C-alpha positions in Angstrom: 7.7 -2.2 14.2 7.7 1.4 13.0 11.4 1.8 13.8 12.2 -1.1 11.4 9.9 0.4 8.7 11.6 3.9 9.2 15.1 2.3 8.9 14.2 0.3 5.8 12.5 3.3 4.2 15.8 5.3 4.7 17.8 2.5 3.2 15.6 1.6 0.2 14.6 5.1 -0.9 18.0 6.0 -2.4 18.0 2.6 -4.2 14.6 3.2 -5.7 15.4 6.8 -6.6 18.5 5.6 -8.5 16.5 3.0 -10.4 13.5 5.2 -11.0 11.0 3.2 -8.9 8.5 4.3 -6.4 8.1 3.0 -2.8 4.5 2.0 -2.3 4.6 0.4 1.2 6.7 -1.4 3.7 5.5 -3.9 6.3 7.3 -5.9 8.9 5.0 -8.6 10.2 5.1 -11.9 12.0 3.2 -14.8 10.4 3.3 -18.0 12.4 6.9 -18.4 13.6 8.4 -16.3 10.8 9.0 -12.6 10.3 8.6 -11.0 6.9 9.9 -7.7 5.7 7.8 -6.8 2.6 8.7 -3.9 0.4 6.2 -3.0 -2.3 7.5 -1.0 -5.3 6.2 0.2 -8.6 6.8 2.4 -11.5 4.8 3.8 -14.4 3.6 0.9 -16.5 4.3 -1.6 -13.7 7.2 -3.4 -12.2 8.5 -6.8 -13.3 10.2 -9.6 -11.5 13.7 -8.8 -12.6 13.3 -5.3 -11.2 12.0 -6.6 -7.9 15.0 -9.0 -7.8 17.4 -6.1 -8.5 16.0 -4.1 -5.6 15.9 -7.1 -3.3 19.6 -7.8 -3.9 20.6 -4.1 -3.4 18.4 -3.8 -0.3 19.7 -7.0 1.2 23.3 -5.9 0.8 22.6 -2.5 2.2 20.7 -3.9 5.2 23.5 -6.5 5.9 26.0 -3.6 6.0 24.2 -1.7 8.8 25.8 -1.9 12.2 24.2 -2.4 14.6 21.7 -4.7 12.9 18.3 -2.9 13.0 16.5 -6.2 12.7 18.1 -8.7 15.1 15.7 -11.5 14.5 15.8 -13.7 11.3 13.3 -12.5 8.6 12.4 -13.2 5.0 12.8 -10.2 2.6 10.1 -10.0 -0.1 10.3 -7.2 -2.7 7.2 -7.2 -5.0 4.7 -5.2 -6.9 1.7 -4.0 -5.0 -0.5 -5.8 -7.6 -3.7 -4.8 -9.2 -5.3 -4.1 -5.8 -2.6 -1.7 -4.6 -3.1 0.1 -1.4 -4.0 3.8 -1.3 -1.7 5.3 1.3 -0.6 8.8 0.1 -2.6 11.7 -1.1 -1.2 11.1 -4.6 -2.5 7.5 -4.5 -6.0 8.8 -3.8 -5.7 11.4 -6.5 -4.5 8.8 -9.0 -7.5 6.6 -8.1 -10.1 9.2 -9.0 -12.9 7.6 -11.1 -11.5 4.2 -10.4 -13.1 1.3 -8.5 -11.8 1.1 -4.9 -12.4 -0.8 -1.7 -12.7 0.8 1.7 -12.4 -0.7 5.1 -13.8 1.5 7.8 -13.1 1.9 11.5 -16.8 2.2 12.3 -20.0 1.2 10.5 -21.7 3.4 8.0 -25.3 2.4 7.2 -24.6 -1.0 8.8 -21.4 -1.9 7.0 -17.7 -1.5 7.5 -16.6 -2.3 3.9 -17.6 -0.7 0.7 -16.6 -0.8 -3.0 -17.4 1.7 -5.6 -16.1 4.4 -7.9 -14.2 7.2 -6.3 -15.9 10.3 -7.6 -14.9 13.1 -5.2 -12.1 13.8 -2.8 -11.4 16.5 -0.3 -9.1 16.8 2.7 -11.9 15.5 5.0 -14.0 13.2 3.0 -14.4 11.2 -0.2 -17.4 10.2 -2.2 -17.9 6.7 -3.7 -20.6 5.7 -6.2 -21.6 2.3 -4.9 -24.0 -0.2 -6.4 -26.6 -1.5 -3.9 -28.5 -4.4 -5.6 -29.6 -2.8 -8.8 -29.3 0.9 -8.1 -26.3 3.3 -7.7 -25.9 5.5 -4.7 -23.4 8.2 -3.9 -22.0 7.8 -0.4 -19.8 10.1 1.5 -17.1 8.8 3.9 -15.1 10.7 6.4 -11.4 10.1 5.7 -10.6 9.8 9.4 -13.0 6.8 9.4 -11.0 4.9 6.7 -8.9 2.2 8.1 -7.6 0.9 4.7 -8.2 1.8 1.1 -7.1 0.0 -2.0 -7.8 -0.3 -5.7 -10.3 -3.1 -6.4 -11.3 -5.3 -9.3 -15.0 -5.0 -10.2 -16.8 -8.2 -10.7 
């Protein structure tokens, strides 16, 4: 799968640079019988459906022109916004999420849980600190970054 993601990254990056968009993530996954190539893009103040369609058309043409075909099986191409709960992948994503409400999924349990939500209040190369709400009280919790399986922005309810 990573060869497909690497190839698509190389093809889509010049398109996004030309249009002034940012690549957030690429995934190539099988769901049921079908394969999906999902490209998540954004820009300052958000991306709209016409901009996603523009990138989809250009990426589709560029992928079709590659020889040999890097993705021999049939797949559905989806170009979209990462949404309100965008993933935090790069260091810049974490820095932009400072003081925002985020969701963490962990590789191993911390205090009996593998998922936490709270406000990102501190960030170093090795760890991050969330202010989480446990019942009616707030608590600062430190998480090792190597224990974070996934992180994303979250909507607080």
